[in-house]
Short mmCIF file of the C-alpha atoms (twelve columns), coordinates in Angstrom:
data_MODEL
# 
_entry.id   MODEL 
# 
loop_
_atom_site.group_PDB 
_atom_site.id 
_atom_site.type_symbol 
_atom_site.label_atom_id 
_atom_site.label_alt_id 
_atom_site.label_comp_id 
_atom_site.label_asym_id 
_atom_site.label_seq_id 
_atom_site.Cartn_x 
_atom_site.Cartn_y 
_atom_site.Cartn_z 
_atom_site.pdbx_PDB_model_num 
ATOM 1   C CA . MET A 1   -72.027 35.950 -14.145 1 
ATOM 2   C CA . GLU A 2   -71.040 35.002 -17.680 1 
ATOM 3   C CA . ASN A 3   -69.031 36.980 -20.139 1 
ATOM 4   C CA . ASP A 4   -71.649 36.679 -22.924 1 
ATOM 5   C CA . SER A 5   -68.864 36.029 -25.447 1 
ATOM 6   C CA . LYS A 6   -67.148 39.318 -24.599 1 
ATOM 7   C CA . PRO A 7   -63.438 38.862 -23.820 1 
ATOM 8   C CA . TRP A 8   -62.664 38.651 -20.145 1 
ATOM 9   C CA . THR A 9   -60.594 41.332 -18.449 1 
ATOM 10  C CA . ILE A 10  -58.640 40.715 -15.279 1 
ATOM 11  C CA . GLU A 11  -61.241 42.719 -13.356 1 
ATOM 12  C CA . THR A 12  -64.334 41.004 -14.799 1 
ATOM 13  C CA . LEU A 13  -62.769 37.557 -14.368 1 
ATOM 14  C CA . LYS A 14  -61.961 38.247 -10.700 1 
ATOM 15  C CA . THR A 15  -65.527 39.501 -10.079 1 
ATOM 16  C CA . ALA A 16  -67.061 36.495 -11.806 1 
ATOM 17  C CA . ILE A 17  -64.920 33.959 -9.935  1 
ATOM 18  C CA . GLU A 18  -65.724 35.588 -6.560  1 
ATOM 19  C CA . ALA A 19  -69.460 35.556 -7.365  1 
ATOM 20  C CA . HIS A 20  -69.550 31.999 -8.779  1 
ATOM 21  C CA . GLY A 21  -71.865 29.803 -6.704  1 
ATOM 22  C CA . SER A 22  -70.411 26.362 -7.362  1 
ATOM 23  C CA . LEU A 23  -66.981 26.904 -5.872  1 
ATOM 24  C CA . LEU A 24  -66.092 25.266 -2.606  1 
ATOM 25  C CA . PRO A 25  -65.827 27.722 0.284   1 
ATOM 26  C CA . GLY A 26  -62.392 29.292 0.073   1 
ATOM 27  C CA . GLU A 27  -61.458 27.240 -3.003  1 
ATOM 28  C CA . PHE A 28  -59.965 30.228 -4.818  1 
ATOM 29  C CA . SER A 29  -58.681 33.473 -3.401  1 
ATOM 30  C CA . CYS A 30  -58.148 36.238 -5.983  1 
ATOM 31  C CA . GLN A 31  -56.231 39.461 -5.969  1 
ATOM 32  C CA . ILE A 32  -55.040 41.721 -8.716  1 
ATOM 33  C CA . SER A 33  -51.385 42.718 -8.741  1 
ATOM 34  C CA . GLN A 34  -50.435 45.849 -10.600 1 
ATOM 35  C CA . GLY A 35  -47.139 45.934 -12.432 1 
ATOM 36  C CA . ALA A 36  -46.244 46.473 -16.021 1 
ATOM 37  C CA . SER A 37  -49.611 44.786 -16.703 1 
ATOM 38  C CA . SER A 38  -52.342 43.526 -14.423 1 
ATOM 39  C CA . VAL A 39  -52.102 39.934 -13.274 1 
ATOM 40  C CA . LEU A 40  -54.777 38.039 -11.386 1 
ATOM 41  C CA . GLU A 41  -53.170 35.997 -8.597  1 
ATOM 42  C CA . VAL A 42  -55.357 32.988 -7.783  1 
ATOM 43  C CA . GLY A 43  -54.574 30.967 -4.670  1 
ATOM 44  C CA . VAL A 44  -55.952 27.424 -4.805  1 
ATOM 45  C CA . GLU A 45  -56.373 26.426 -1.183  1 
ATOM 46  C CA . ALA A 46  -57.664 22.957 -1.986  1 
ATOM 47  C CA . ALA A 47  -54.424 22.181 -3.794  1 
ATOM 48  C CA . GLY A 48  -52.102 23.116 -0.922  1 
ATOM 49  C CA . ASP A 49  -52.212 26.862 -1.696  1 
ATOM 50  C CA . VAL A 50  -50.880 26.518 -5.235  1 
ATOM 51  C CA . GLN A 51  -50.492 30.038 -6.624  1 
ATOM 52  C CA . LEU A 52  -51.707 30.615 -10.187 1 
ATOM 53  C CA . TYR A 53  -50.842 33.776 -12.148 1 
ATOM 54  C CA . VAL A 54  -53.404 34.764 -14.768 1 
ATOM 55  C CA . ALA A 55  -52.823 37.276 -17.536 1 
ATOM 56  C CA . ILE A 56  -55.095 38.213 -20.392 1 
ATOM 57  C CA . GLN A 57  -53.185 39.015 -23.543 1 
ATOM 58  C CA . GLU A 58  -55.096 39.901 -26.688 1 
ATOM 59  C CA . ALA A 59  -57.430 36.920 -27.257 1 
ATOM 60  C CA . GLN A 60  -55.942 34.554 -24.697 1 
ATOM 61  C CA . ILE A 61  -56.084 33.839 -20.986 1 
ATOM 62  C CA . ILE A 62  -52.644 32.585 -19.921 1 
ATOM 63  C CA . THR A 63  -52.418 30.806 -16.557 1 
ATOM 64  C CA . THR A 64  -49.005 29.902 -15.111 1 
ATOM 65  C CA . THR A 65  -47.549 28.564 -11.902 1 
ATOM 66  C CA . VAL A 66  -43.931 28.156 -10.874 1 
ATOM 67  C CA . LEU A 67  -42.911 24.633 -9.851  1 
ATOM 68  C CA . TRP A 68  -39.305 24.263 -8.626  1 
ATOM 69  C CA . PRO A 69  -35.796 25.257 -9.703  1 
ATOM 70  C CA . ARG A 70  -34.438 23.233 -12.630 1 
ATOM 71  C CA . ALA A 71  -31.216 22.754 -10.632 1 
ATOM 72  C CA . ALA A 72  -33.205 20.981 -7.859  1 
ATOM 73  C CA . GLN A 73  -34.257 18.222 -10.271 1 
ATOM 74  C CA . ASP A 74  -31.934 15.216 -9.890  1 
ATOM 75  C CA . ASP A 75  -31.438 14.728 -13.628 1 
ATOM 76  C CA . PRO A 76  -33.045 17.616 -15.505 1 
ATOM 77  C CA . ALA A 77  -32.303 16.217 -18.991 1 
ATOM 78  C CA . ALA A 78  -33.868 12.843 -18.180 1 
ATOM 79  C CA . PHE A 79  -36.868 14.533 -16.512 1 
ATOM 80  C CA . GLU A 80  -37.405 16.780 -19.556 1 
ATOM 81  C CA . ALA A 81  -37.081 13.894 -22.005 1 
ATOM 82  C CA . MET A 82  -39.563 11.803 -19.994 1 
ATOM 83  C CA . MET A 83  -42.023 14.721 -19.819 1 
ATOM 84  C CA . LEU A 84  -41.856 15.212 -23.591 1 
ATOM 85  C CA . ARG A 85  -42.707 11.534 -24.074 1 
ATOM 86  C CA . SER A 86  -45.495 11.408 -21.487 1 
ATOM 87  C CA . HIS A 87  -46.827 14.952 -21.460 1 
ATOM 88  C CA . LYS A 88  -50.381 13.945 -22.402 1 
ATOM 89  C CA . ILE A 89  -50.570 11.569 -19.425 1 
ATOM 90  C CA . HIS A 90  -49.096 13.825 -16.756 1 
ATOM 91  C CA . LEU A 91  -50.350 17.298 -17.815 1 
ATOM 92  C CA . PRO A 92  -53.956 17.496 -19.012 1 
ATOM 93  C CA . LEU A 93  -54.847 21.003 -20.195 1 
ATOM 94  C CA . CYS A 94  -51.414 22.409 -19.482 1 
ATOM 95  C CA . ALA A 95  -47.781 22.348 -20.607 1 
ATOM 96  C CA . LEU A 96  -44.360 22.450 -18.976 1 
ATOM 97  C CA . SER A 97  -41.814 25.116 -19.715 1 
ATOM 98  C CA . ILE A 98  -38.489 26.346 -18.370 1 
ATOM 99  C CA . ASP A 99  -38.398 30.002 -17.516 1 
ATOM 100 C CA . THR A 100 -35.735 32.189 -15.962 1 
ATOM 101 C CA . ILE A 101 -36.672 34.026 -12.793 1 
ATOM 102 C CA . ASN A 102 -34.048 36.290 -11.181 1 
ATOM 103 C CA . GLY A 103 -31.297 34.578 -13.149 1 
ATOM 104 C CA . GLU A 104 -32.301 30.999 -12.172 1 
ATOM 105 C CA . GLU A 105 -34.177 28.494 -14.336 1 
ATOM 106 C CA . TYR A 106 -37.448 27.155 -12.996 1 
ATOM 107 C CA . TYR A 107 -39.965 24.665 -14.247 1 
ATOM 108 C CA . GLU A 108 -43.328 26.256 -14.834 1 
ATOM 109 C CA . LEU A 109 -46.720 24.866 -15.808 1 
ATOM 110 C CA . PHE A 110 -48.981 26.898 -18.046 1 
ATOM 111 C CA . GLY A 111 -52.217 26.712 -19.886 1 
ATOM 112 C CA . SER A 112 -53.948 28.995 -22.322 1 
ATOM 113 C CA . MET A 113 -57.493 29.378 -23.524 1 
ATOM 114 C CA . SER A 114 -59.641 31.876 -25.323 1 
ATOM 115 C CA . ALA A 115 -60.353 35.136 -23.531 1 
ATOM 116 C CA . GLN A 116 -64.001 34.429 -24.470 1 
ATOM 117 C CA . SER A 117 -64.142 31.079 -22.707 1 
ATOM 118 C CA . LYS A 118 -67.077 30.354 -20.428 1 
ATOM 119 C CA . LEU A 119 -66.406 30.842 -16.748 1 
ATOM 120 C CA . GLU A 120 -66.883 27.088 -16.087 1 
ATOM 121 C CA . SER A 121 -64.081 26.366 -18.577 1 
ATOM 122 C CA . VAL A 122 -61.757 28.866 -16.886 1 
ATOM 123 C CA . ILE A 123 -62.445 27.332 -13.497 1 
ATOM 124 C CA . ALA A 124 -61.861 23.848 -14.944 1 
ATOM 125 C CA . GLU A 125 -58.509 25.034 -16.303 1 
ATOM 126 C CA . PHE A 126 -57.497 26.453 -12.901 1 
ATOM 127 C CA . ARG A 127 -58.435 23.188 -11.188 1 
ATOM 128 C CA . ALA A 128 -56.589 21.080 -13.795 1 
ATOM 129 C CA . ILE A 129 -53.393 23.090 -13.505 1 
ATOM 130 C CA . ALA A 130 -53.505 23.055 -9.675  1 
ATOM 131 C CA . THR A 131 -54.092 19.293 -9.645  1 
ATOM 132 C CA . SER A 132 -51.300 18.755 -12.159 1 
ATOM 133 C CA . VAL A 133 -48.943 20.720 -9.925  1 
ATOM 134 C CA . ILE A 134 -49.648 18.541 -6.934  1 
ATOM 135 C CA . ASP A 135 -49.477 15.265 -8.903  1 
ATOM 136 C CA . LEU A 136 -46.280 16.239 -10.714 1 
ATOM 137 C CA . ALA A 137 -44.577 17.368 -7.517  1 
ATOM 138 C CA . GLN A 138 -45.548 14.231 -5.648  1 
ATOM 139 C CA . ASP A 139 -44.712 11.788 -8.418  1 
ATOM 140 C CA . LEU A 140 -41.767 13.389 -10.214 1 
ATOM 141 C CA . GLY A 141 -40.509 16.435 -8.358  1 
ATOM 142 C CA . PRO A 142 -37.268 16.775 -6.393  1 
ATOM 143 C CA . ARG A 143 -38.974 15.685 -3.114  1 
ATOM 144 C CA . ALA A 144 -40.344 12.557 -4.778  1 
ATOM 145 C CA . GLN A 145 -36.791 11.574 -5.765  1 
ATOM 146 C CA . ALA A 146 -35.568 12.002 -2.192  1 
ATOM 147 C CA . SER A 147 -38.176 9.493  -0.881  1 
# 
C-alpha cells in the first residue's frame, strides 16, 4: 500500500507497515497510543526491541527514541562536543537532542521526513534510527564506558 503522494496519517501509516510484504517476520510491531495527539509506537525487535515514537505534524513525520539519561553519561559535555564534530559519521538520517522527561534530561535520537514520503523511505528511516541507537549505545553510551 502506497500513499499516492497523500500525506500519511498515523492510522494509514500503521496499516501500510503492517501490510508491507518485505519486512522480516516480527520486524516491526505497531500500536497507536492516544494522548493529546496520536502517536504510533513502533517496536523494532531486530534492534533489541528499540521503541520508536512516530508523530505526524503538519507536513512532517517525526520519529524519536529515548536513549539514556544525560546524567548517566560519564562526561556529558565531552560526549556532546564529540557528537557535534562527528554527527555525520555516527548518526545517518537522524540527529541527537537533549529532552527533559519527568524533570530529568535524556538523550534522544530523532529523524524527520515528509509526510508524503514513500513507505520504503519511512521504513528505511525506522531501520536507520534503530541501528543508530544500537551502534551509539554500544560504542559511546554509558555501558560502553564501563567496559
